[in-house]
C-alpha positions as a printed Julia matrix, in Angstrom:
64×3 Matrix{Float64}:
 -64.6   28.04  -40.87
 -63.2   24.53  -40.15
 -59.73  23.54  -40.66
 -58.64  19.99  -39.98
 -54.96  19.06  -39.14
 -53.26  15.68  -38.6
 -50.97  15.42  -35.81
 -48.41  12.55  -35.13
 -49.81  10.41  -32.23
 -47.21  11.86  -29.77
 -48.18  15.44  -30.49
 -51.97  14.4   -30.23
 -51.28  12.82  -26.8
 -49.26  15.76  -25.67
 -52.12  18.23  -26.75
 -54.68  16.13  -25.0
 -52.46  16.02  -21.75
 -51.98  19.85  -21.71
 -55.68  20.35  -22.45
 -56.61  18.2   -19.65
 -54.28  20.13  -17.27
 -55.92  23.42  -18.57
 -59.4   22.0   -17.95
 -60.42  22.49  -21.69
 -60.82  20.34  -24.7
 -57.85  19.68  -26.97
 -59.87  21.65  -29.69
 -60.13  24.75  -27.32
 -56.6   24.63  -26.42
 -55.36  24.4   -30.09
 -57.89  27.27  -31.08
 -56.41  29.47  -28.24
 -52.87  28.7   -29.37
 -53.74  29.54  -33.08
 -55.36  32.77  -31.81
 -52.41  33.79  -29.57
 -50.08  33.14  -32.65
 -52.16  35.18  -35.07
 -52.45  38.05  -32.45
 -48.64  38.29  -31.99
 -46.85  40.75  -34.13
 -44.16  39.33  -36.21
 -40.5   39.74  -35.46
 -39.84  42.37  -38.12
 -42.72  44.49  -36.8
 -41.67  44.12  -33.19
 -38.07  45.04  -34.09
 -39.15  48.16  -35.94
 -41.48  49.23  -33.13
 -38.8   48.8   -30.5
 -36.2   50.72  -32.65
 -38.73  53.62  -33.07
 -39.51  53.78  -29.29
 -35.81  53.81  -28.47
 -35.04  56.33  -31.02
 -37.78  58.6   -29.64
 -37.61  57.75  -25.97
 -36.38  61.3   -24.76
 -39.21  62.9   -26.9
 -41.78  60.8   -25.37
 -40.37  61.72  -21.89
 -40.69  65.45  -22.58
 -44.24  65.16  -24.04
 -45.44  63.02  -20.8
């Protein structure tokens, strides 16, 4: 699938600079950034998971 985005010139320049520093193309850097964003759980899920882990911390210790 191909998605095209328009970046303001300043952002495009910054993307190129960061990509050069990483030794990758701007497209590869943008693809990696999107992949990271999509792989990261959203804040609500993260908060719920942390709450459950805190709530059951003692149980987990006894089961270990």
